[in-house]
C-alpha positions, 0 to 999 in steps of 0.5 A: 892132333895137328901134325907139325912138320918142320920143312928141311929148308927155311920157308918164307911165309908168303902173303895171303894176297900172293897165294890168292893171286898165284892160284887165280893165275893158274899157278900150283901150290907147293907143299909148304904153301898148302901147309901154311894155308891149312895152318893159317885157317885152323889158327884163324889167321887168314881173314874170311874175305881172303879165304872166300877169295881163295875158295873162288880161285880154286873153284875156277882154276882147280888143283892138280892131283898132287896139290889135292893129295897134299891138301887132303893130307894137311886137312886130315892132320888138322885135327885128331887122326884115329888109330885103329891099328889094334883092330886086325880086320880090314877097315873100309868106309863108304862115302856117298854124295847123297841122294833121294831115298838112298838107304844103302849106307844104313844097310852096307855098314852092318852088312860089311861088318857081318862079312868081316870088314870094319866100318868106321862111318861118320856122317857129314853134312855133305852126305845127305840130300835134304834128309840125312841118314841120321834123320832116318835113324832118329826114327828108332827111339833112343838111337844116339849118334853122338859119341866120343872118339874113344867110344867110337873106337870101342864100338868098332873093336867090339861090334865092327861098325858104327854110324855116328855124327861127324866129330868136330875133332876130325879134320876141323879145317874141313868144316871151316872151308865147307862153311865158306864153300856154302857162302861162296857157292863153291860147293861143286869144286872137285879138288875141295870135295876130294880133299874134304872126303879123303881128309875126313874118311882117312882121319876116321881110320879107314884104310880104303874107301868105296865111293858112290858118286850120284848124279841127276836131279836128286843129287847136288851133282847135276851133270854126269860128266862132272860126277865121273870127274869127281869119281876119278879125282877121289880114286886118283888122289886116294891112290896117291895117298896109298889108300885103296879106293874105288868109285861107282857113278850111279843114277839119281834121276829118280828116288831109290827104292819105294819110299822117301821119309824117315821111318818109312826108309828105315823099314825099307832098310830092314827089308833090304837087310833081310835080302828083300825090298825094291830091285834097284836098292837090292842091286845097288847094295849088292854092287857096293857090298861086293866092292867093299869086300873085294877092296878089303881082301875078304873076297878075291873074285867077283863071284866070291864077293857076290856069294859073301854079300848074299850069304850075309843077307840071306842067313841073317848076319847083316840084320843081326849086326844092324840090331847089335849096332843100334842097341849099342847106340841106345836104340830100341831093337824091338822096332827092328824085330817088329817094324809095325811099331814105327809111328804111322801117319794119321792120313794117307792119300794117293797122288793120282796120275793126271792122265794115262801114259808112262812115267817118263821122268821124275824129279827126285829133288822135288819129291825130297822137298815135298816130303821135307815140307810134310815132315818139318818141325819147329826149331830144335825138334827132329823131323816127323818120323811118320810122314813121307811117301811110299809106293813110288811109281818109277820111270817106265811104269805104265799108269792109268788116269787116276792111278796113284803115282805114290802114296802120301803119308802126312799128319798136318793138313795145313802142310799138304797143299804146299807139299803137293805142289812139289810132288805133282810137279815131280812127275812127267808122263808121256804116251811112249815107254822110255828106256829106264836109266842104267843104275850104275853108269861107270866104275872107276878104280 
């Protein structure tokens, strides 16, 4: 519920035009002004054209760390703030800016719970890149991400983890601002991203946050320096709000793992929960998992954190926790026990390499859009769970002419040609082997 704070001194309400002008000219808002802005947005008193102008002014002039912290707090209190104090275990959440083939949240949420860390995870629209985690989980028959806040808390109390759809009751002003950012092309604004992330995650009851900031052609952040700035912004503002926070900047210039799709990615996540799967995803799950258990205080040293995460995977506790979470949300766990039960596409064909050489670059965004074209369904229906791509050749891999760069799984021949345009264009081959990019670019804490 909106927290009404009475200022110790009388606050004279400024005009919206004054506030826009102040930020346009590089001025800094005080706490009263930020509270007034948030109240005016949530009460629908600020006209849309002036909210658009304000978003644009913030985009160009930015906000200080103090301003951003005040904005985050006021946005957090614009709706319900979940109280998890009766749960004694540490509460840490994970946020990702979204990437192609990224299944890490599907693995880390139950993995953290298996290590004794409560994970209050709600998925927002800014945590996806074309295909969301909820799209992927929908491939499990019966799985339901919708729930009341009371049910959300109950599942956290009994199971320790949940992956839910973002509730409209959590930081509702953020949803209004996010829609305006989409309309005004101000999505990349660092203070508005920071305020959005922290207001929602902290309102969900998280005591700390591990952030995976992705950069590259498979992310909405294309520039590595901007990704580093966002990581620093979130961790700095998080600390000023007295919350533990750490961020990793990771490469998203090729898909993560060997698959892109829905059911295909769920099957790969199941492999990872068994301590198997592609090396890049194993590495990222391990590094992010170590950050979570260290931030939570479950493990004190780097070695202890690594052993804790590896043990939960190797001994099966993480997979068991995943099944428990899926069952509690209505999903059929026999699909997890036997992944062959997932639907399979009618057709599978290779994408042949046009010549001999090394995979020099991959446009992950093009692969995601190609898969989306294959999987798209009529309005109101979920994505086709059977389609996608697998066995993706990665940067630095040598291929012969005609050798498959990936395998394409599809059901509708009429969608194939348009998808192939994206999938073919995603690859660039060269005669010399390139240096594969480092997966983790920087750690910010």
